[in-house]
C-alpha positions in Angstrom: -167.3 -69.5 102.3 -166.7 -70.3 98.5 -169.2 -69.6 95.6 -171.0 -73.1 94.5 -169.1 -75.0 92.2 -170.8 -74.7 88.9 -172.4 -78.0 87.9 -173.3 -79.5 84.3 -173.6 -82.8 82.5 -169.7 -82.5 82.3 -167.9 -84.5 85.3 -166.7 -81.9 87.9 -164.6 -82.1 91.2 -166.3 -81.5 94.8 -165.3 -78.8 96.8 -162.5 -81.0 98.6 -161.3 -82.2 95.3 -161.1 -78.6 94.4 -159.3 -77.7 97.5 -156.9 -80.5 96.9 -156.1 -79.8 93.2 -155.3 -76.3 94.1 -153.3 -77.1 96.7 -150.8 -78.6 94.4 -148.1 -76.6 93.2 -149.2 -75.8 89.7 -148.9 -73.1 87.9 -152.2 -70.6 87.5 -153.0 -68.6 84.6 -154.3 -65.0 85.5 -156.1 -63.3 82.7 -156.5 -59.2 83.1 -157.7 -56.7 81.0 -155.6 -54.0 79.3 -156.2 -50.5 78.7 -156.7 -51.0 74.8 -159.3 -53.9 76.2 -157.6 -57.1 75.0 -156.6 -59.6 77.6 -153.1 -59.9 79.2 -152.9 -63.5 80.4 -149.8 -64.2 82.9 -148.7 -67.5 84.5 -148.5 -67.1 88.4 -147.9 -68.9 91.5 -150.7 -68.7 94.2 -152.3 -69.5 97.2 -155.5 -70.8 97.5 -157.3 -70.4 101.2 -160.4 -70.1 102.7 -162.4 -69.6 99.0 -159.3 -66.8 98.2 -156.9 -67.2 95.5 -153.7 -65.0 96.6 -150.9 -63.9 94.0 -148.2 -61.7 94.5 -146.5 -59.4 91.6 -144.0 -56.6 92.0 -145.4 -53.1 92.7 -144.0 -51.9 88.9 -145.5 -54.8 86.9 -148.0 -54.0 84.1 -150.6 -56.3 85.1 -151.0 -54.4 88.4 -151.9 -51.3 86.4 -154.4 -52.7 84.4 -156.0 -54.4 87.3 -156.2 -51.2 89.3 -157.9 -49.8 85.9 -160.1 -52.6 85.8 -159.9 -55.2 88.7 -162.1 -58.2 86.8 -160.1 -61.0 86.4 -159.8 -64.5 85.6 -158.1 -67.5 86.8 -157.2 -70.9 85.3 -155.4 -74.0 86.7 -155.3 -76.8 85.0 -153.5 -80.4 84.3 -154.4 -81.4 80.7 -153.3 -84.6 79.7 -155.2 -85.9 76.4 -157.2 -88.3 75.8 -159.6 -87.6 78.8 -157.4 -87.3 81.7 -157.9 -83.4 82.1 -158.4 -81.3 85.6 -159.6 -77.8 85.5 -160.8 -75.2 87.6 -161.8 -71.6 86.5 -162.4 -68.8 89.1 -164.0 -65.4 87.9 -163.9 -62.5 90.4 -162.4 -59.0 91.2 -158.9 -58.7 92.3 -158.5 -56.8 95.4 -155.0 -55.2 96.0 -153.1 -55.6 99.1 -150.4 -54.1 100.8 -150.2 -55.5 104.3 -149.1 -58.8 105.4 -147.4 -59.1 102.1 -144.4 -61.0 103.3 -146.0 -63.3 105.3 -148.3 -64.3 102.0 -145.5 -64.2 99.9 -143.0 -66.5 102.0 -146.1 -69.2 102.0 -146.5 -69.0 98.2 -142.6 -69.5 98.1 -143.1 -72.4 100.5 -145.8 -73.8 98.5 -143.7 -74.3 95.1 -140.1 -74.4 96.6 -140.5 -76.1 100.0 -139.9 -74.8 103.4 -136.0 -75.0 103.1 -135.4 -73.7 99.5 -138.0 -70.8 100.2 -134.8 -69.5 102.5 -132.5 -69.5 100.2 -130.9 -66.5 99.2 -132.5 -66.3 95.6 -136.0 -66.9 97.1 -135.8 -64.4 99.8 -134.4 -61.6 97.4 -137.8 -62.3 95.4 -140.0 -62.1 98.5 -138.2 -59.2 100.3 -138.9 -57.0 96.7 -141.3 -54.4 97.1 -144.5 -56.4 96.2 -148.3 -56.2 96.3 -150.8 -59.2 97.1 -153.6 -59.7 94.6 -156.4 -61.0 96.5 -159.2 -62.7 94.6 -162.6 -63.7 95.8 -164.3 -65.7 93.3 -167.8 -64.8 91.9 -167.7 -67.9 89.9 -165.9 -71.1 89.8 -166.2 -74.0 87.1 -164.5 -77.4 87.6 -163.9 -80.3 85.4 -162.4 -83.9 86.1 -162.4 -86.3 83.0 -160.1 -88.5 85.1 -162.6 -90.6 86.6 
């Protein structure tokens, strides 16, 4: 069960609206902390299921080294179309590194963004089969904004 969506005087999304928004093939931005305590911001494909964000990364990615040292992360997914046509979901939590079930989750992420047929292409299969891990992010805090209503 995901944590409650933060509410404020600003327009927010319902949990159902947030789930539908995160089901879209939008690019998330993952923020991690480098060893020198500066942020690293990385655009990522993702899958949101059962209150958890899943992302995949290559086993030699710098962000993976940073997450091992400090698992605190933030993720933002947004569509910003001024004036006042903005949707934003920000999630904060800890990233766990999963080494099992990787190919299945990576395949589902590729299907979300490319469609089932394109995810079977040689280029997609090459990426899917590279040595990867899954970042499993269980949010501790979620904030949403929807100014489209």
